[in-house]
C-alpha positions in Angstrom: -97.2 42.1 14.1 -93.7 41.6 15.2 -91.4 41.3 12.3 -89.6 38.1 12.1 -85.9 38.4 12.5 -84.0 37.3 9.5 -81.5 34.6 10.3 -78.1 35.8 9.3 -76.7 33.7 6.6 -73.5 32.0 7.9 -70.7 32.0 5.5 -68.7 28.7 5.0 -65.0 28.8 4.1 -64.1 26.5 1.2 -61.4 24.2 2.5 -61.1 21.9 -0.5 -57.7 23.4 -1.3 -56.2 21.7 1.8 -56.3 18.3 0.2 -54.0 19.0 -2.8 -51.8 21.2 -0.5 -51.3 18.4 1.9 -50.5 16.0 -1.0 -48.0 18.5 -2.3 -46.3 18.8 1.1 -46.1 15.0 1.3 -44.5 14.8 -2.1 -41.9 17.4 -1.2 -41.0 15.6 2.0 -40.7 12.3 0.2 -38.6 14.1 -2.6 -36.1 15.6 -0.1 -35.8 12.2 1.7 -34.9 10.6 -1.6 -32.5 13.3 -2.6 -30.7 13.1 0.8 -30.5 9.3 0.6 -29.2 9.3 -3.0 -26.2 11.3 -2.0 -24.7 8.1 -0.6 -26.4 5.1 -2.1 -26.8 2.1 0.1 -28.8 -0.7 -1.5 -30.6 -1.9 1.6 -31.6 1.7 2.6 -32.6 2.4 -1.0 -35.2 -0.3 -0.9 -36.5 0.8 2.5 -36.9 4.4 1.3 -38.4 3.3 -2.0 -41.1 1.4 0.0 -41.8 4.4 2.2 -42.0 6.6 -0.8 -44.4 4.2 -2.5 -46.6 4.1 0.6 -46.8 7.8 0.9 -47.9 8.3 -2.7 -50.3 5.3 -2.6 -54.0 5.9 -2.4 -56.0 4.2 0.4 -57.3 1.5 -2.0 -53.7 0.3 -2.6 -53.7 1.3 -6.3 -51.8 4.6 -6.0 -49.7 6.2 -8.7 -46.4 4.4 -7.8 -47.9 1.1 -6.7 -46.1 -1.8 -8.4 -45.3 -5.4 -7.7 -41.7 -5.5 -8.6 -38.9 -4.3 -6.4 -37.2 -1.0 -7.4 -33.8 -1.3 -8.9 -31.1 1.2 -8.0 -29.7 3.1 -10.9 -26.2 1.6 -10.3 -27.7 -1.9 -10.3 -29.3 -1.3 -13.7 -25.8 -0.9 -15.1 -25.0 -4.3 -13.7 -22.8 -3.1 -10.8 -23.0 -1.0 -7.7 -21.0 2.0 -6.6 -18.4 -0.3 -5.0 -17.7 -1.7 -8.4 -17.3 1.8 -9.8 -14.8 2.6 -7.0 -12.9 -0.6 -7.6 -12.7 0.1 -11.4 -11.5 3.7 -10.7 -8.8 2.2 -8.4 -7.9 -0.3 -11.0 -7.6 2.4 -13.7 -5.3 4.5 -11.4 -3.1 1.5 -10.7 -3.0 0.7 -14.4 -1.9 4.2 -15.2 0.8 4.1 -12.5 2.1 0.8 -13.8 2.2 2.2 -17.4 4.1 5.2 -16.1 6.5 3.0 -14.3 7.0 0.8 -17.3 7.7 3.8 -19.5 10.1 5.2 -16.9 11.9 1.8 -16.7 12.2 1.7 -20.5 13.6 5.2 -20.7 16.1 4.4 -17.9 17.2 1.3 -19.8 17.7 3.2 -23.0 19.6 5.9 -21.2 21.8 3.3 -19.5 22.7 1.9 -23.0 23.6 5.4 -24.3 25.9 6.1 -21.3 27.4 2.6 -21.6 28.2 3.3 -25.3 30.0 6.6 -24.3 31.9 4.7 -21.6 33.1 2.1 -24.2 34.2 4.9 -26.5 36.3 6.5 -23.7 37.7 3.1 -22.7 38.8 2.5 -26.3 40.4 5.9 -26.4 42.2 5.2 -23.2 43.6 1.9 -24.5 44.6 3.4 -27.9 46.3 6.4 -26.2 48.1 4.2 -23.6 46.6 6.1 -20.7 45.3 3.2 -18.6 47.4 4.4 -15.6 46.1 8.0 -15.8 42.4 7.4 -16.8 39.5 5.5 -15.3 35.8 5.3 -16.0 32.9 4.2 -13.8 29.1 4.0 -14.5 26.9 4.6 -11.4 23.4 5.8 -10.7 24.7 9.4 -10.7 26.0 9.0 -14.3 29.2 8.2 -16.1 32.3 9.3 -14.2 35.6 9.8 -16.0 38.6 10.3 -13.8 41.9 11.9 -15.0 45.0 12.2 -12.8 46.5 15.7 -12.7 49.9 14.4 -13.7 48.9 14.2 -17.3 47.1 17.6 -17.2 49.0 19.9 -15.0 52.4 20.5 -13.5 52.8 20.5 -9.7 51.2 23.6 -8.1 50.0 24.9 -11.5 46.5 25.2 -13.0 47.8 25.7 -16.6 46.9 22.8 -18.8 50.0 21.1 -20.2 50.3 20.5 -24.0 49.7 16.8 -23.5 46.6 17.7 -21.4 45.3 20.0 -24.1 45.2 17.2 -26.6 43.5 14.9 -24.0 40.8 17.5 -23.4 40.2 18.0 -27.1 39.8 14.3 -27.6 37.5 13.9 -24.6 35.4 16.8 -25.9 34.6 14.9 -29.1 33.4 11.9 -27.1 31.2 14.2 -24.9 29.2 15.3 -27.9 26.2 13.0 -27.5 22.7 12.9 -28.9 20.7 13.8 -27.0 23.1 16.0 -25.1 23.8 15.6 -21.4 24.7 17.8 -18.5 28.3 17.6 -17.6 30.0 18.5 -14.3 33.8 19.1 -14.2 35.3 18.7 -10.6 38.8 19.5 -9.4 40.4 17.6 -6.5 43.7 18.0 -4.6 45.6 16.1 -2.0 45.9 17.1 1.7 49.3 18.9 1.3 48.7 22.6 2.0 49.5 25.1 -0.8 50.1 28.8 -0.5 51.9 30.6 -3.3 51.5 33.7 -5.4 48.7 32.2 -7.4 46.6 30.2 -4.9 45.8 30.6 -1.3 44.4 27.1 -0.8 43.8 23.7 -2.4 40.2 24.9 -3.0 41.5 27.7 -5.3 43.8 25.4 -7.1 41.2 22.6 -7.7 38.4 24.9 -8.9 40.8 26.8 -11.2 42.1 23.5 -12.7 38.6 22.4 -13.4 37.7 25.7 -15.0 40.7 25.7 -17.3 40.1 22.2 -18.4 36.4 23.0 -19.1 37.5 26.0 -21.2 39.4 23.7 -23.5 36.3 21.5 -23.8 34.3 24.5 -24.8 36.4 25.1 -27.8 34.4 22.3 -29.4 31.5 24.3 -30.9 29.3 21.1 -30.9 29.0 21.3 -27.1 26.4 23.4 -25.4 28.0 25.6 -22.8 24.8 25.9 -20.8 25.0 22.2 -19.9 28.5 22.5 -18.4 29.5 23.5 -14.8 32.5 23.2 -12.6 33.2 22.4 -8.9 36.3 22.6 -6.7 36.5 20.2 -3.7 40.1 20.9 -2.6 41.4 18.1 -0.4 38.0 17.3 1.1 36.8 14.5 -1.3 39.7 12.1 -1.5 39.3 8.9 -3.5 42.0 7.2 -1.4 43.4 7.8 2.0 46.3 10.4 1.9 48.7 8.0 3.6 51.2 7.5 0.8 52.7 9.5 -2.1 51.0 7.2 -4.6 47.6 7.7 -3.0 48.1 11.5 -2.9 49.0 11.4 -6.6 45.8 9.5 -7.3 43.7 12.1 -5.3 45.1 14.9 -7.4 42.6 14.6 -10.2 40.0 16.1 -12.5 36.6 14.3 -12.8 34.1 14.6 -15.6 30.6 13.5 -14.6 28.1 12.9 -17.4 24.7 13.1 -15.8 21.9 10.8 -17.1 18.8 12.4 -18.6 16.7 9.7 -16.9 17.0 7.7 -13.7 19.1 4.7 -14.3 19.8 1.5 -12.4 23.3 0.2 -12.9 24.0 -3.5 -12.4 27.1 -4.2 -10.3 28.7 -6.3 -13.0 28.8 -3.5 -15.6 31.9 -1.9 -13.9 33.5 -5.4 -13.6 33.9 -5.8 -17.3 
C-alpha cells in the first residue's frame, strides 16, 4: 500500500501585535501635532486640532477614551485670558516700570536743581556783600551752575599769578563749593583776541590754562574739597562771551569760569536766571 503523504503543517504568523502598534503610532502622530500647535496657540486652530485628536483616539462606537460632549478649553482660557492678554499685561508692566523710572529721574532732577539753586543764592549773597557785582556773575543752565569772574580782580595784565585780592576771592568761593553731596567742578580760563607773546607765555592758550590752574590750586587749599572732582580747561581767545569789538568787551572776555556740574539731569526754567 502506498503511504499517505502527510500534509505539511502550515505555520501561521501571529499578527495581533499590529493593532496596539498602529494605535501607538496614531497616538504619537497626534501627540506631535498637538505639541507643534501648542508652540503658538491660536484658539480657533486649537479647537480644530482638539477635535481631530479626539476623533483619532475615539473607538468606532463613538465612546472612545477622549470622547466628551463639552468643548475643550485652552489652558490660557482657563485662567480667564488668552495669550494676547498676557502680552498686553507684559507691555503694560514694562510701560509702568518706564514711567516709574522717569518719575524717579524727574524727582532727582528737581532735587538737584534746588541744591544748585541754593549754591547760586549763596554766591549771589557773597557777591552783594563783597561789592563785586561788576566782576562776578552767575547763571544756572542745563549744564550746571556757571560762576564767571573777570580777570581784573584775579590777575594783572599778562600775568597768571593770582593777586592778593584774588586769593581772598578764591578762598571764599572754595567754602561755597563745598557741597553735600559733592559735585564735579570745571575751572576754565579765557582770554581776549589780543595776541600775547612774552617770556612766560607763547599764546593766549598758555595764559588762559595757566590762570585756571593757579586759581584751582588756591581752591584746593580747602581740605574739605575733593581734588579728584576738579579739572581745568584753557580756551584762549576761542570762546568769547562777547564780540571783541571794544575794550570793554575784551575786558569781559578775559575771565575765569567755575562750572559746577549737576549730579543728575536738570531742566532749568527760563525765569530762574531772571530773578
